[in-house]
N, CA, C and O atoms as a GROMACS GRO file, in nm:
protein
  616
    1MET      N    1   1.305  -5.133   0.932
    1MET     CA    2   1.159  -5.086   1.021
    1MET      C    3   1.158  -4.969   0.989
    1MET      O    4   1.250  -4.888   0.972
    2VAL      N    5   0.980  -4.956   0.976
    2VAL     CA    6   0.960  -4.789   0.912
    2VAL      C    7   0.958  -4.746   1.070
    2VAL      O    8   0.980  -4.834   1.154
    3LYS      N    9   0.930  -4.592   1.118
    3LYS     CA   10   0.927  -4.488   1.201
    3LYS      C   11   0.793  -4.474   1.176
    3LYS      O   12   0.734  -4.532   1.085
    4GLU      N   13   0.737  -4.387   1.265
    4GLU     CA   14   0.592  -4.355   1.288
    4GLU      C   15   0.648  -4.232   1.387
    4GLU      O   16   0.699  -4.230   1.499
    5TYR      N   17   0.615  -4.132   1.289
    5TYR     CA   18   0.618  -3.950   1.404
    5TYR      C   19   0.489  -3.927   1.414
    5TYR      O   20   0.412  -3.922   1.319
    6LYS      N   21   0.455  -3.908   1.560
    6LYS     CA   22   0.312  -3.822   1.597
    6LYS      C   23   0.336  -3.674   1.556
    6LYS      O   24   0.440  -3.614   1.585
    7THR      N   25   0.197  -3.603   1.463
    7THR     CA   26   0.258  -3.448   1.486
    7THR      C   27   0.164  -3.425   1.505
    7THR      O   28   0.071  -3.500   1.476
    8ILE      N   29   0.147  -3.288   1.572
    8ILE     CA   30   0.030  -3.140   1.596
    8ILE      C   31   0.028  -3.067   1.524
    8ILE      O   32   0.137  -3.019   1.492
    9LYS      N   33  -0.084  -3.021   1.462
    9LYS     CA   34  -0.134  -2.894   1.396
    9LYS      C   35  -0.155  -2.772   1.465
    9LYS      O   36  -0.277  -2.764   1.479
   10THR      N   37  -0.090  -2.657   1.525
   10THR     CA   38  -0.114  -2.526   1.599
   10THR      C   39  -0.073  -2.408   1.508
   10THR      O   40  -0.011  -2.403   1.402
   11GLN      N   41  -0.106  -2.353   1.555
   11GLN     CA   42  -0.066  -2.184   1.540
   11GLN      C   43   0.038  -2.146   1.630
   11GLN      O   44   0.070  -2.170   1.747
   12VAL      N   45   0.081  -2.074   1.529
   12VAL     CA   46   0.210  -1.956   1.646
   12VAL      C   47   0.171  -1.795   1.614
   12VAL      O   48   0.138  -1.747   1.506
   13ALA      N   49   0.184  -1.741   1.723
   13ALA     CA   50   0.175  -1.600   1.686
   13ALA      C   51   0.308  -1.561   1.759
   13ALA      O   52   0.362  -1.620   1.853
   14LEU      N   53   0.348  -1.453   1.697
   14LEU     CA   54   0.457  -1.395   1.718
   14LEU      C   55   0.455  -1.242   1.715
   14LEU      O   56   0.483  -1.165   1.623
   15PRO      N   57   0.415  -1.219   1.839
   15PRO     CA   58   0.384  -1.008   1.840
   15PRO      C   59   0.513  -0.970   1.836
   15PRO      O   60   0.608  -1.024   1.893
   16TYR      N   61   0.513  -0.870   1.763
   16TYR     CA   62   0.637  -0.783   1.772
   16TYR      C   63   0.600  -0.634   1.715
   16TYR      O   64   0.504  -0.593   1.648
   17GLU      N   65   0.717  -0.568   1.771
   17GLU     CA   66   0.672  -0.422   1.749
   17GLU      C   67   0.814  -0.405   1.643
   17GLU      O   68   0.904  -0.486   1.623
   18ILE      N   69   0.794  -0.282   1.592
   18ILE     CA   70   0.879  -0.248   1.488
   18ILE      C   71   0.850  -0.069   1.422
   18ILE      O   72   0.759  -0.002   1.375
   19ALA      N   73   0.991  -0.056   1.458
   19ALA     CA   74   1.035   0.107   1.448
   19ALA      C   75   1.038   0.153   1.304
   19ALA      O   76   1.072   0.082   1.209
   20TYR      N   77   1.002   0.272   1.299
   20TYR     CA   78   0.927   0.304   1.100
   20TYR      C   79   1.113   0.335   1.114
   20TYR      O   80   1.183   0.270   1.036
   21GLY      N   81   1.174   0.418   1.198
   21GLY     CA   82   1.324   0.462   1.129
   21GLY      C   83   1.263   0.660   1.091
   21GLY      O   84   1.144   0.691   1.098
   22ALA      N   85   1.343   0.732   1.065
   22ALA     CA   86   1.285   0.850   1.061
   22ALA      C   87   1.279   0.851   0.930
   22ALA      O   88   1.238   0.967   0.931
   23THR      N   89   1.282   0.830   0.835
   23THR     CA   90   1.195   0.793   0.708
   23THR      C   91   1.051   0.769   0.740
   23THR      O   92   0.970   0.861   0.746
   24TRP      N   93   1.024   0.656   0.758
   24TRP     CA   94   0.905   0.601   0.774
   24TRP      C   95   0.825   0.727   0.860
   24TRP      O   96   0.722   0.778   0.816
   25THR      N   97   0.865   0.752   0.941
   25THR     CA   98   0.794   0.825   1.046
   25THR      C   99   0.741   0.948   0.982
   25THR      O  100   0.621   0.975   0.974
   26ARG      N  101   0.822   1.009   0.944
   26ARG     CA  102   0.796   1.142   0.844
   26ARG      C  103   0.678   1.123   0.742
   26ARG      O  104   0.571   1.184   0.740
   27PHE      N  105   0.726   1.015   0.652
   27PHE     CA  106   0.629   0.962   0.538
   27PHE      C  107   0.464   0.938   0.623
   27PHE      O  108   0.349   0.969   0.592
   28PHE      N  109   0.506   0.890   0.705
   28PHE     CA  110   0.321   0.852   0.774
   28PHE      C  111   0.296   0.927   0.856
   28PHE      O  112   0.195   0.899   0.920
   29GLU      N  113   0.369   1.054   0.895
   29GLU     CA  114   0.336   1.191   1.022
   29GLU      C  115   0.270   1.270   0.885
   29GLU      O  116   0.194   1.360   0.922
   30GLY      N  117   0.280   1.258   0.731
   30GLY     CA  118   0.228   1.332   0.619
   30GLY      C  119   0.073   1.280   0.625
   30GLY      O  120  -0.025   1.353   0.617
   31PHE      N  121   0.073   1.156   0.638
   31PHE     CA  122  -0.075   1.097   0.645
   31PHE      C  123  -0.194   1.161   0.767
   31PHE      O  124  -0.314   1.135   0.775
   32LYS      N  125  -0.135   1.224   0.828
   32LYS     CA  126  -0.200   1.284   0.953
   32LYS      C  127  -0.280   1.377   0.900
   32LYS      O  128  -0.397   1.401   0.928
   33GLU      N  129  -0.177   1.452   0.786
   33GLU     CA  130  -0.249   1.591   0.765
   33GLU      C  131  -0.317   1.555   0.590
   33GLU      O  132  -0.330   1.638   0.500
   34ARG      N  133  -0.342   1.443   0.585
   34ARG     CA  134  -0.396   1.440   0.434
   34ARG      C  135  -0.318   1.432   0.310
   34ARG      O  136  -0.369   1.452   0.201
   35LYS      N  137  -0.178   1.399   0.328
   35LYS     CA  138  -0.046   1.462   0.250
   35LYS      C  139   0.032   1.340   0.227
   35LYS      O  140   0.063   1.256   0.311
   36ILE      N  141   0.057   1.342   0.118
   36ILE     CA  142   0.169   1.183   0.073
   36ILE      C  143   0.302   1.254   0.000
   36ILE      O  144   0.299   1.320  -0.104
   37TYR      N  145   0.381   1.235   0.054
   37TYR     CA  146   0.499   1.258   0.044
   37TYR      C  147   0.604   1.137  -0.011
   37TYR      O  148   0.588   1.015  -0.007
   38GLY      N  149   0.680   1.189  -0.047
   38GLY     CA  150   0.795   1.133  -0.154
   38GLY      C  151   0.919   1.127  -0.146
   38GLY      O  152   0.918   1.207  -0.052
   39THR      N  153   1.021   1.106  -0.157
   39THR     CA  154   1.128   1.148  -0.149
   39THR      C  155   1.224   1.113  -0.265
   39THR      O  156   1.246   0.999  -0.307
   40LYS      N  157   1.278   1.228  -0.312
   40LYS     CA  158   1.372   1.274  -0.462
   40LYS      C  159   1.506   1.173  -0.426
   40LYS      O  160   1.569   1.190  -0.321
   41CYS      N  161   1.532   1.099  -0.495
   41CYS     CA  162   1.677   1.086  -0.546
   41CYS      C  163   1.732   1.178  -0.658
   41CYS      O  164   1.692   1.202  -0.772
   42PRO      N  165   1.862   1.229  -0.572
   42PRO     CA  166   1.983   1.373  -0.633
   42PRO      C  167   2.046   1.337  -0.737
   42PRO      O  168   2.106   1.424  -0.800
   43GLN      N  169   2.052   1.163  -0.794
   43GLN     CA  170   2.150   1.126  -0.880
   43GLN      C  171   2.026   1.108  -1.033
   43GLN      O  172   2.037   1.163  -1.142
   44CYS      N  173   1.953   1.046  -1.004
   44CYS     CA  174   1.836   0.988  -1.123
   44CYS      C  175   1.680   1.090  -1.104
   44CYS      O  176   1.582   1.092  -1.179
   45ALA      N  177   1.702   1.162  -0.987
   45ALA     CA  178   1.596   1.242  -0.987
   45ALA      C  179   1.437   1.157  -0.989
   45ALA      O  180   1.337   1.222  -1.022
   46ARG      N  181   1.425   1.005  -0.949
   46ARG     CA  182   1.294   0.947  -0.907
   46ARG      C  183   1.247   0.997  -0.785
   46ARG      O  184   1.317   1.021  -0.687
   47ILE      N  185   1.134   1.010  -0.794
   47ILE     CA  186   1.021   1.018  -0.681
   47ILE      C  187   0.999   0.930  -0.622
   47ILE      O  188   0.901   0.883  -0.680
   48LEU      N  189   1.033   0.833  -0.498
   48LEU     CA  190   1.004   0.732  -0.456
   48LEU      C  191   0.896   0.762  -0.359
   48LEU      O  192   0.904   0.862  -0.288
   49VAL      N  193   0.748   0.641  -0.349
   49VAL     CA  194   0.663   0.631  -0.332
   49VAL      C  195   0.617   0.514  -0.272
   49VAL      O  196   0.574   0.440  -0.360
   50PRO      N  197   0.608   0.470  -0.171
   50PRO     CA  198   0.657   0.530  -0.012
   50PRO      C  199   0.827   0.592   0.000
   50PRO      O  200   0.930   0.529  -0.026
   51ALA      N  201   0.816   0.711   0.040
   51ALA     CA  202   0.955   0.739   0.085
   51ALA      C  203   1.029   0.646   0.116
   51ALA      O  204   1.003   0.551   0.189
   52ARG      N  205   1.156   0.677   0.042
   52ARG     CA  206   1.278   0.624   0.122
   52ARG      C  207   1.382   0.680   0.125
   52ARG      O  208   1.416   0.782   0.065
   53ALA      N  209   1.488   0.560   0.253
   53ALA     CA  210   1.612   0.655   0.298
   53ALA      C  211   1.700   0.696   0.176
   53ALA      O  212   1.768   0.799   0.166
   54PHE      N  213   1.680   0.573   0.068
   54PHE     CA  214   1.796   0.589  -0.037
   54PHE      C  215   1.736   0.501  -0.181
   54PHE      O  216   1.662   0.402  -0.188
   55CYS      N  217   1.793   0.574  -0.276
   55CYS     CA  218   1.736   0.535  -0.353
   55CYS      C  219   1.764   0.349  -0.385
   55CYS      O  220   1.870   0.299  -0.349
   56PRO      N  221   1.690   0.290  -0.433
   56PRO     CA  222   1.699   0.169  -0.450
   56PRO      C  223   1.792   0.157  -0.572
   56PRO      O  224   1.851   0.049  -0.561
   57ARG      N  225   1.825   0.212  -0.667
   57ARG     CA  226   1.838   0.231  -0.820
   57ARG      C  227   2.035   0.302  -0.850
   57ARG      O  228   2.123   0.284  -0.934
   58CYS      N  229   2.018   0.373  -0.738
   58CYS     CA  230   2.166   0.483  -0.699
   58CYS      C  231   2.239   0.434  -0.619
   58CYS      O  232   2.362   0.429  -0.627
   59PHE      N  233   2.144   0.378  -0.495
   59PHE     CA  234   2.229   0.335  -0.347
   59PHE      C  235   2.277   0.467  -0.305
   59PHE      O  236   2.392   0.464  -0.260
   60VAL      N  237   2.202   0.618  -0.307
   60VAL     CA  238   2.226   0.680  -0.260
   60VAL      C  239   2.135   0.796  -0.188
   60VAL      O  240   2.026   0.827  -0.236
   61ASP      N  241   2.192   0.868  -0.053
   61ASP     CA  242   2.068   0.906   0.010
   61ASP      C  243   1.979   0.998  -0.046
   61ASP      O  244   2.008   1.081  -0.132
   62THR      N  245   1.850   0.979   0.016
   62THR     CA  246   1.760   1.071  -0.063
   62THR      C  247   1.748   1.154   0.058
   62THR      O  248   1.738   1.110   0.173
   63GLU      N  249   1.750   1.300   0.018
   63GLU     CA  250   1.668   1.390   0.131
   63GLU      C  251   1.618   1.486   0.151
   63GLU      O  252   1.609   1.557   0.251
   64ASP      N  253   1.551   1.500  -0.030
   64ASP     CA  254   1.491   1.614  -0.052
   64ASP      C  255   1.360   1.481  -0.078
   64ASP      O  256   1.345   1.373  -0.135
   65TRP      N  257   1.271   1.605   0.028
   65TRP     CA  258   1.103   1.504   0.010
   65TRP      C  259   1.013   1.618  -0.080
   65TRP      O  260   1.037   1.734  -0.116
   66VAL      N  261   0.910   1.534  -0.097
   66VAL     CA  262   0.813   1.658  -0.205
   66VAL      C  263   0.666   1.608  -0.166
   66VAL      O  264   0.650   1.493  -0.126
   67GLU      N  265   0.559   1.697  -0.179
   67GLU     CA  266   0.432   1.656  -0.177
   67GLU      C  267   0.412   1.564  -0.306
   67GLU      O  268   0.472   1.615  -0.401
   68VAL      N  269   0.356   1.461  -0.335
   68VAL     CA  270   0.315   1.395  -0.449
   68VAL      C  271   0.132   1.408  -0.432
   68VAL      O  272   0.063   1.442  -0.335
   69SER      N  273   0.093   1.364  -0.576
   69SER     CA  274  -0.067   1.385  -0.623
   69SER      C  275  -0.116   1.292  -0.543
   69SER      O  276  -0.038   1.207  -0.501
   70GLN      N  277  -0.254   1.288  -0.505
   70GLN     CA  278  -0.349   1.176  -0.438
   70GLN      C  279  -0.388   1.090  -0.539
   70GLN      O  280  -0.421   0.973  -0.524
   71GLU      N  281  -0.383   1.148  -0.636
   71GLU     CA  282  -0.482   1.069  -0.768
   71GLU      C  283  -0.327   0.952  -0.868
   71GLU      O  284  -0.206   0.965  -0.846
   72GLY      N  285  -0.369   0.888  -0.932
   72GLY     CA  286  -0.270   0.781  -0.999
   72GLY      C  287  -0.328   0.710  -1.079
   72GLY      O  288  -0.440   0.740  -1.118
   73SER      N  289  -0.261   0.592  -1.125
   73SER     CA  290  -0.339   0.493  -1.215
   73SER      C  291  -0.293   0.376  -1.137
   73SER      O  292  -0.190   0.366  -1.070
   74LEU      N  293  -0.380   0.296  -1.156
   74LEU     CA  294  -0.375   0.136  -1.113
   74LEU      C  295  -0.341   0.070  -1.209
   74LEU      O  296  -0.400   0.051  -1.315
   75VAL      N  297  -0.174   0.008  -1.146
   75VAL     CA  298  -0.069  -0.073  -1.260
   75VAL      C  299  -0.125  -0.242  -1.270
   75VAL      O  300  -0.127  -0.319  -1.365
   76SER      N  301  -0.169  -0.259  -1.118
   76SER     CA  302  -0.240  -0.423  -1.159
   76SER      C  303  -0.287  -0.398  -0.989
   76SER      O  304  -0.264  -0.311  -0.905
   77TRP      N  305  -0.400  -0.584  -0.993
   77TRP     CA  306  -0.530  -0.601  -0.911
   77TRP      C  307  -0.516  -0.705  -0.879
   77TRP      O  308  -0.452  -0.783  -0.949
   78ASN      N  309  -0.587  -0.754  -0.727
   78ASN     CA  310  -0.580  -0.890  -0.766
   78ASN      C  311  -0.735  -0.876  -0.625
   78ASN      O  312  -0.748  -0.781  -0.547
   79TYR      N  313  -0.799  -0.958  -0.631
   79TYR     CA  314  -0.886  -1.039  -0.547
   79TYR      C  315  -0.921  -1.078  -0.448
   79TYR      O  316  -1.011  -1.157  -0.477
   80VAL      N  317  -0.906  -1.074  -0.298
   80VAL     CA  318  -0.918  -1.202  -0.238
   80VAL      C  319  -1.020  -1.174  -0.175
   80VAL      O  320  -1.072  -1.070  -0.137
   81ASN      N  321  -1.047  -1.304  -0.167
   81ASN     CA  322  -1.249  -1.327  -0.124
   81ASN      C  323  -1.184  -1.464   0.008
   81ASN      O  324  -1.245  -1.570  -0.007
   82TYR      N  325  -1.109  -1.469   0.088
   82TYR     CA  326  -1.092  -1.547   0.173
   82TYR      C  327  -0.986  -1.537   0.275
   82TYR      O  328  -0.877  -1.508   0.227
   83ARG      N  329  -0.990  -1.552   0.407
   83ARG     CA  330  -0.902  -1.508   0.518
   83ARG      C  331  -0.757  -1.587   0.568
   83ARG      O  332  -0.713  -1.698   0.597
   84TYR      N  333  -0.726  -1.474   0.557
   84TYR     CA  334  -0.563  -1.556   0.643
   84TYR      C  335  -0.509  -1.464   0.678
   84TYR      O  336  -0.563  -1.354   0.694
   85PHE      N  337  -0.391  -1.490   0.698
   85PHE     CA  338  -0.313  -1.463   0.827
   85PHE      C  339  -0.264  -1.351   0.814
   85PHE      O  340  -0.199  -1.341   0.709
   86GLY      N  341  -0.269  -1.212   0.911
   86GLY     CA  342  -0.223  -1.109   0.866
   86GLY      C  343  -0.235  -0.997   0.719
   86GLY      O  344  -0.164  -0.942   0.635
   87MET      N  345  -0.387  -1.014   0.763
   87MET     CA  346  -0.466  -0.943   0.638
   87MET      C  347  -0.479  -0.815   0.717
   87MET      O  348  -0.490  -0.789   0.837
   88PRO      N  349  -0.472  -0.724   0.572
   88PRO     CA  350  -0.479  -0.573   0.588
   88PRO      C  351  -0.664  -0.547   0.615
   88PRO      O  352  -0.697  -0.431   0.637
   89THR      N  353  -0.754  -0.636   0.614
   89THR     CA  354  -0.887  -0.578   0.651
   89THR      C  355  -0.961  -0.692   0.624
   89THR      O  356  -0.898  -0.797   0.612
   90GLU      N  357  -1.069  -0.693   0.614
   90GLU     CA  358  -1.167  -0.879   0.655
   90GLU      C  359  -1.205  -0.870   0.511
   90GLU      O  360  -1.232  -0.760   0.462
   91PRO      N  361  -1.208  -1.003   0.425
   91PRO     CA  362  -1.296  -1.009   0.276
   91PRO      C  363  -1.399  -1.052   0.271
   91PRO      O  364  -1.478  -1.121   0.337
   92PRO      N  365  -1.386  -0.981   0.143
   92PRO     CA  366  -1.344  -0.923   0.031
   92PRO      C  367  -1.296  -0.814   0.036
   92PRO      O  368  -1.349  -0.720   0.097
   93TYR      N  369  -1.169  -0.804  -0.039
   93TYR     CA  370  -1.110  -0.694  -0.083
   93TYR      C  371  -1.015  -0.713  -0.217
   93TYR      O  372  -0.977  -0.822  -0.261
   94VAL      N  373  -0.985  -0.584  -0.269
   94VAL     CA  374  -0.935  -0.562  -0.393
   94VAL      C  375  -0.833  -0.512  -0.361
   94VAL      O  376  -0.853  -0.401  -0.312
   95GLY      N  377  -0.671  -0.558  -0.368
   95GLY     CA  378  -0.546  -0.485  -0.344
   95GLY      C  379  -0.485  -0.444  -0.514
   95GLY      O  380  -0.497  -0.500  -0.623
   96GLY      N  381  -0.413  -0.311  -0.461
   96GLY     CA  382  -0.386  -0.253  -0.627
   96GLY      C  383  -0.260  -0.228  -0.602
   96GLY      O  384  -0.231  -0.188  -0.489
   97LEU      N  385  -0.154  -0.246  -0.702
   97LEU     CA  386  -0.058  -0.171  -0.737
   97LEU      C  387  -0.043  -0.060  -0.769
   97LEU      O  388  -0.010  -0.056  -0.887
   98ILE      N  389  -0.052   0.059  -0.714
   98ILE     CA  390  -0.064   0.233  -0.766
   98ILE      C  391   0.018   0.296  -0.806
   98ILE      O  392   0.126   0.277  -0.749
   99ARG      N  393   0.018   0.370  -0.884
   99ARG     CA  394   0.157   0.439  -0.922
   99ARG      C  395   0.123   0.601  -0.927
   99ARG      O  396   0.104   0.640  -1.042
  100LEU      N  397   0.112   0.694  -0.835
  100LEU     CA  398   0.063   0.839  -0.788
  100LEU      C  399   0.114   0.904  -0.957
  100LEU      O  400   0.170   0.878  -1.064
  101ASP      N  401   0.074   0.959  -0.911
  101ASP     CA  402   0.116   1.110  -1.066
  101ASP      C  403   0.192   1.173  -1.032
  101ASP      O  404   0.156   1.262  -0.955
  102GLY      N  405   0.354   1.163  -1.071
  102GLY     CA  406   0.437   1.213  -1.091
  102GLY      C  407   0.537   1.145  -1.039
  102GLY      O  408   0.650   1.194  -1.052
  103THR      N  409   0.524   1.018  -0.969
  103THR     CA  410   0.609   0.928  -0.933
  103THR      C  411   0.667   0.822  -0.995
  103THR      O  412   0.636   0.792  -1.110
  104ASP      N  413   0.751   0.759  -0.930
  104ASP     CA  414   0.844   0.694  -1.032
  104ASP      C  415   0.871   0.529  -0.990
  104ASP      O  416   0.953   0.446  -1.027
  105VAL      N  417   0.748   0.528  -0.885
  105VAL     CA  418   0.780   0.335  -0.837
  105VAL      C  419   0.597   0.344  -0.770
  105VAL      O  420   0.534   0.439  -0.720
  106GLY      N  421   0.568   0.241  -0.790
  106GLY     CA  422   0.412   0.178  -0.717
  106GLY      C  423   0.421   0.152  -0.582
  106GLY      O  424   0.526   0.163  -0.519
  107PHE      N  425   0.310   0.116  -0.532
  107PHE     CA  426   0.296   0.116  -0.415
  107PHE      C  427   0.166   0.021  -0.408
  107PHE      O  428   0.082   0.032  -0.497
  108LEU      N  429   0.145  -0.088  -0.284
  108LEU     CA  430   0.015  -0.121  -0.283
  108LEU      C  431  -0.072  -0.094  -0.155
  108LEU      O  432  -0.042  -0.103  -0.036
  109HIS      N  433  -0.190  -0.057  -0.218
  109HIS     CA  434  -0.274  -0.045  -0.153
  109HIS      C  435  -0.387  -0.108  -0.184
  109HIS      O  436  -0.370  -0.198  -0.266
  110LEU      N  437  -0.582  -0.082  -0.118
  110LEU     CA  438  -0.707  -0.131  -0.112
  110LEU      C  439  -0.764  -0.044  -0.199
  110LEU      O  440  -0.775   0.076  -0.174
  111ILE      N  441  -0.799  -0.092  -0.292
  111ILE     CA  442  -0.891  -0.001  -0.441
  111ILE      C  443  -1.051  -0.022  -0.353
  111ILE      O  444  -1.076  -0.130  -0.300
  112GLY      N  445  -1.123   0.063  -0.350
  112GLY     CA  446  -1.282   0.058  -0.286
  112GLY      C  447  -1.376   0.128  -0.359
  112GLY      O  448  -1.362   0.159  -0.477
  113GLY      N  449  -1.477   0.154  -0.285
  113GLY     CA  450  -1.548   0.262  -0.340
  113GLY      C  451  -1.660   0.197  -0.397
  113GLY      O  452  -1.756   0.264  -0.434
  114PHE      N  453  -1.659   0.061  -0.409
  114PHE     CA  454  -1.802   0.012  -0.491
  114PHE      C  455  -1.817  -0.130  -0.414
  114PHE      O  456  -1.728  -0.170  -0.339
  115GLY      N  457  -1.917  -0.189  -0.435
  115GLY     CA  458  -1.934  -0.353  -0.390
  115GLY      C  459  -1.845  -0.430  -0.392
  115GLY      O  460  -1.769  -0.402  -0.485
  116LEU      N  461  -1.817  -0.505  -0.343
  116LEU     CA  462  -1.644  -0.607  -0.324
  116LEU      C  463  -1.711  -0.720  -0.283
  116LEU      O  464  -1.636  -0.798  -0.225
  117SER      N  465  -1.880  -0.776  -0.299
  117SER     CA  466  -1.922  -0.913  -0.293
  117SER      C  467  -1.912  -1.024  -0.400
  117SER      O  468  -1.899  -1.146  -0.395
  118ASP      N  469  -1.922  -0.940  -0.493
  118ASP     CA  470  -1.926  -1.044  -0.630
  118ASP      C  471  -1.790  -1.012  -0.763
  118ASP      O  472  -1.770  -0.905  -0.821
  119LEU      N  473  -1.750  -1.082  -0.773
  119LEU     CA  474  -1.587  -1.024  -0.847
  119LEU      C  475  -1.644  -1.034  -0.964
  119LEU      O  476  -1.554  -1.019  -1.047
  120GLU      N  477  -1.769  -1.055  -1.030
  120GLU     CA  478  -1.830  -0.941  -1.204
  120GLU      C  479  -1.838  -0.889  -1.199
  120GLU      O  480  -1.816  -0.822  -1.300
  121GLU      N  481  -1.880  -0.824  -1.086
  121GLU     CA  482  -1.920  -0.667  -1.059
  121GLU      C  483  -1.776  -0.609  -1.004
  121GLU      O  484  -1.745  -0.496  -1.041
  122VAL      N  485  -1.730  -0.648  -0.959
  122VAL     CA  486  -1.532  -0.604  -0.902
  122VAL      C  487  -1.491  -0.549  -1.034
  122VAL      O  488  -1.467  -0.430  -1.056
  123LYS      N  489  -1.481  -0.683  -1.156
  123LYS     CA  490  -1.435  -0.628  -1.281
  123LYS      C  491  -1.506  -0.567  -1.349
  123LYS      O  492  -1.459  -0.546  -1.460
  124LYS      N  493  -1.599  -0.530  -1.332
  124LYS     CA  494  -1.664  -0.409  -1.422
  124LYS      C  495  -1.618  -0.333  -1.374
  124LYS      O  496  -1.584  -0.260  -1.467
  125ASN      N  497  -1.570  -0.265  -1.245
  125ASN     CA  498  -1.552  -0.145  -1.161
  125ASN      C  499  -1.378  -0.134  -1.190
  125ASN      O  500  -1.343  -0.018  -1.209
  126VAL      N  501  -1.296  -0.209  -1.195
  126VAL     CA  502  -1.180  -0.236  -1.152
  126VAL      C  503  -1.086  -0.248  -1.299
  126VAL      O  504  -1.099  -0.357  -1.353
  127LYS      N  505  -1.030  -0.187  -1.343
  127LYS     CA  506  -0.978  -0.186  -1.483
  127LYS      C  507  -0.769  -0.166  -1.444
  127LYS      O  508  -0.706  -0.092  -1.368
  128SER      N  509  -0.721  -0.294  -1.559
  128SER     CA  510  -0.565  -0.193  -1.508
  128SER      C  511  -0.544  -0.060  -1.602
  128SER      O  512  -0.581  -0.047  -1.718
  129GLY      N  513  -0.475   0.034  -1.520
  129GLY     CA  514  -0.455   0.160  -1.574
  129GLY      C  515  -0.624   0.260  -1.524
  129GLY      O  516  -0.633   0.382  -1.539
  130MET      N  517  -0.686   0.214  -1.493
  130MET     CA  518  -0.717   0.355  -1.479
  130MET      C  519  -0.716   0.430  -1.382
  130MET      O  520  -0.643   0.386  -1.294
  131LYS      N  521  -0.785   0.565  -1.347
  131LYS     CA  522  -0.702   0.626  -1.248
  131LYS      C  523  -0.821   0.638  -1.108
  131LYS      O  524  -0.943   0.630  -1.105
  132VAL      N  525  -0.735   0.656  -1.018
  132VAL     CA  526  -0.788   0.643  -0.881
  132VAL      C  527  -0.772   0.736  -0.800
  132VAL      O  528  -0.711   0.828  -0.854
  133ARG      N  529  -0.800   0.758  -0.690
  133ARG     CA  530  -0.751   0.852  -0.592
  133ARG      C  531  -0.781   0.804  -0.448
  133ARG      O  532  -0.848   0.706  -0.415
  134ALA      N  533  -0.708   0.909  -0.357
  134ALA     CA  534  -0.716   0.854  -0.229
  134ALA      C  535  -0.801   0.930  -0.167
  134ALA      O  536  -0.815   1.052  -0.175
  135VAL      N  537  -0.900   0.800  -0.060
  135VAL     CA  538  -0.970   0.809   0.008
  135VAL      C  539  -0.943   0.800   0.154
  135VAL      O  540  -0.924   0.689   0.202
  136TRP      N  541  -0.939   0.896   0.223
  136TRP     CA  542  -0.864   0.923   0.369
  136TRP      C  543  -0.951   0.865   0.493
  136TRP      O  544  -1.072   0.888   0.497
  137SER      N  545  -0.922   0.831   0.540
  137SER     CA  546  -0.997   0.753   0.686
  137SER      C  547  -1.020   0.896   0.773
  137SER      O  548  -0.934   0.984   0.782
  138ASP      N  549  -1.185   0.901   0.848
  138ASP     CA  550  -1.147   1.052   0.935
  138ASP      C  551  -1.057   1.065   1.036
  138ASP      O  552  -1.010   1.174   1.068
  139GLU      N  553  -1.016   0.914   1.114
  139GLU     CA  554  -0.933   0.980   1.217
  139GLU      C  555  -0.820   0.900   1.171
  139GLU      O  556  -0.825   0.783   1.136
  140ARG      N  557  -0.721   0.973   1.176
  140ARG     CA  558  -0.582   0.931   1.124
  140ARG      C  559  -0.477   0.942   1.202
  140ARG      O  560  -0.450   1.051   1.252
  141GLN      N  561  -0.389   0.815   1.227
  141GLN     CA  562  -0.295   0.788   1.316
  141GLN      C  563  -0.148   0.778   1.288
  141GLN      O  564  -0.061   0.768   1.374
  142GLY      N  565  -0.126   0.781   1.134
  142GLY     CA  566   0.002   0.802   1.109
  142GLY      C  567   0.000   0.672   1.073
  142GLY      O  568   0.062   0.603   1.154
  143ASN      N  569  -0.054   0.602   0.969
  143ASN     CA  570  -0.056   0.424   0.929
  143ASN      C  571  -0.087   0.436   0.818
  143ASN      O  572  -0.155   0.526   0.767
  144ILE      N  573  -0.007   0.288   0.738
  144ILE     CA  574  -0.100   0.299   0.588
  144ILE      C  575  -0.203   0.344   0.605
  144ILE      O  576  -0.227   0.453   0.553
  145MET      N  577  -0.304   0.278   0.684
  145MET     CA  578  -0.426   0.240   0.699
  145MET      C  579  -0.529   0.398   0.723
  145MET      O  580  -0.652   0.410   0.729
  146ASP      N  581  -0.425   0.499   0.732
  146ASP     CA  582  -0.501   0.640   0.714
  146ASP      C  583  -0.549   0.689   0.617
  146ASP      O  584  -0.626   0.784   0.610
  147ILE      N  585  -0.480   0.589   0.491
  147ILE     CA  586  -0.578   0.567   0.350
  147ILE      C  587  -0.616   0.521   0.368
  147ILE      O  588  -0.552   0.431   0.424
  148ARG      N  589  -0.790   0.492   0.356
  148ARG     CA  590  -0.861   0.422   0.352
  148ARG      C  591  -0.830   0.268   0.277
  148ARG      O  592  -0.811   0.151   0.311
  149TYR      N  593  -0.842   0.372   0.126
  149TYR     CA  594  -0.868   0.304  -0.007
  149TYR      C  595  -0.878   0.432  -0.105
  149TYR      O  596  -0.901   0.551  -0.084
  150PHE      N  597  -0.852   0.363  -0.212
  150PHE     CA  598  -0.824   0.440  -0.369
  150PHE      C  599  -0.943   0.410  -0.379
  150PHE      O  600  -0.998   0.309  -0.335
  151GLU      N  601  -1.002   0.523  -0.455
  151GLU     CA  602  -1.161   0.481  -0.538
  151GLU      C  603  -1.064   0.558  -0.696
  151GLU      O  604  -0.976   0.635  -0.733
  152PRO      N  605  -1.181   0.451  -0.742
  152PRO     CA  606  -1.171   0.508  -0.910
  152PRO      C  607  -1.250   0.585  -0.979
  152PRO      O  608  -1.372   0.574  -0.989
  153ILE      N  609  -1.163   0.685  -1.041
  153ILE     CA  610  -1.217   0.822  -1.058
  153ILE      C  611  -1.317   0.799  -1.230
  153ILE      O  612  -1.285   0.739  -1.333
  154LYS      N  613  -1.410   0.857  -1.203
  154LYS     CA  614  -1.482   0.821  -1.289
  154LYS      C  615  -1.495   0.912  -1.426
  154LYS      O  616  -1.570   0.875  -1.517
   0.00000   0.00000   0.00000
C-alpha cells in the first residue's frame, strides 16, 4: 500500500538580534566617522578587514588597530537580478569581493555608481582587478550599509 502525505508550502520568518561583540562594534563605529579600520596580526602582520578578534591563520589575538585605505581592487563580482530572502538591497545589484589597498584579505560589498538594469552595460563597467573606492551614506548608523557601495575609479 502506498502512503500519500499532504504538504503545505509556507515561509517562516525568524527575527533575531545579534550582538556585534567588542571587535565588530569598534569596526562599525569607525564607519560613523567614514573610516575603515582593520586589525593587525602580531605574528604574521596581516591586516584583516573586516576587523577580527583573532587571526584565522595564526590563531592569536589581534589587538592592534590600523586605519586602512578606502580604495582597493575588485577581486571578483557577481550580478544579481532576482529577489531572494535576506537580500542586502533591491535587485539588480552587483556584489563584489574587494581587497582594500594595504590589507591582506577581501570582504564582500556592493559595487555601484553606474546603471545596473542591463547586464551588458554592467559588464562594460565592472572588471575583476579594477580599482574601486568607498562611497559613504549621508546618514551613518554604524553598520555595513554605511558604505553605500564601492564605485569604479576611472
